[in-house]
C-alpha positions in Angstrom: 52.5 115.9 206.9 50.6 117.1 203.4 53.6 116.6 201.0 54.1 113.1 202.0 49.6 112.2 201.1 50.6 112.5 197.6 53.5 110.0 197.3 50.9 107.6 199.3 47.7 108.5 197.6 49.3 107.6 194.5 50.8 103.5 196.4 47.4 103.7 197.5 45.4 103.6 193.4 47.8 100.8 192.7 48.4 99.0 195.1 46.0 95.7 195.6 48.0 93.9 198.9 48.2 96.5 201.7 45.7 96.3 204.8 46.7 98.2 207.0 47.8 102.0 206.2 49.3 104.1 209.7 49.7 107.6 209.4 49.0 108.5 213.3 51.0 112.4 214.6 52.0 112.4 211.2 51.0 116.3 210.9 47.8 116.2 207.8 45.8 118.4 207.7 42.9 118.9 205.5 45.1 119.3 202.5 46.7 115.9 202.9 43.4 114.4 203.6 41.6 115.6 200.5 44.8 114.5 199.0 44.7 111.2 200.3 40.1 110.9 198.9 40.4 109.8 195.9 43.3 106.8 196.1 40.6 105.6 199.2 37.5 106.4 197.0 39.7 103.7 194.3 41.4 101.8 196.6 39.9 97.4 196.7 42.2 96.1 199.9 43.1 99.0 202.6 41.0 97.2 205.6 42.1 100.1 208.8 43.2 103.6 208.2 44.7 105.3 210.8 44.4 109.1 211.2 44.9 109.9 214.9 46.3 112.7 216.1 47.1 114.3 213.6 45.1 118.0 212.2 42.6 116.7 210.1 39.5 119.6 210.4 35.9 119.6 208.9 37.3 120.1 205.4 39.4 117.0 205.6 37.1 114.9 207.3 34.2 115.8 204.4 36.5 114.7 202.1 37.6 111.4 203.7 33.8 110.7 204.4 32.4 111.2 200.5 35.1 108.8 199.1 34.7 106.3 201.5 31.0 106.0 200.8 32.1 104.5 197.9 34.5 102.0 199.6 33.9 99.0 200.2 36.9 97.7 201.6 37.7 99.9 204.9 36.3 98.3 207.9 38.2 100.2 210.2 38.8 104.5 210.6 40.5 106.3 213.8 40.2 109.6 213.6 40.5 110.6 217.3 42.6 113.5 218.5 41.7 115.3 215.2 40.1 119.1 215.3 36.5 117.4 214.3 33.7 119.5 214.6 30.1 119.3 214.3 30.7 119.4 210.2 32.5 116.5 210.4 31.0 114.6 212.6 28.2 115.0 210.5 29.8 113.4 207.2 30.8 110.3 209.6 27.4 109.8 209.6 26.2 110.3 206.8 29.0 108.2 205.2 27.8 105.2 207.9 24.4 105.3 206.5 25.4 104.8 203.0 29.0 102.5 203.6 28.2 99.0 205.1 31.6 97.5 205.9 33.1 100.4 207.7 32.7 98.7 211.4 34.3 101.1 213.6 34.8 104.8 213.4 37.4 105.4 216.8 37.1 109.5 217.5 37.5 109.7 221.2 39.7 112.6 222.3 38.5 114.4 219.0 38.5 119.0 219.8 35.0 119.6 218.9 35.5 122.9 217.5 
């Protein structure tokens, strides 16, 4: 859940080897996503992040998107089965206008709110 994201964020900020991180189906909400966001901004090794099946809504998605604008290692972001609405989708589209390293964002099955 959101509490565990604090520990993960600490690791992400200092780790230079981790390539893939699977955090799907962990009841992570927007608070957890907002906790992870600054660590993703500074991380230079992570290439794949899976956050599917959580509770990340527009505000969490916007935080992730804003931080990933300056990330140059992530290539794959999986966010399907999260309650992401129009505002979150807009934040992701703005991310793709800026970030040239992300190749895939999976959104299949989002519950548009």
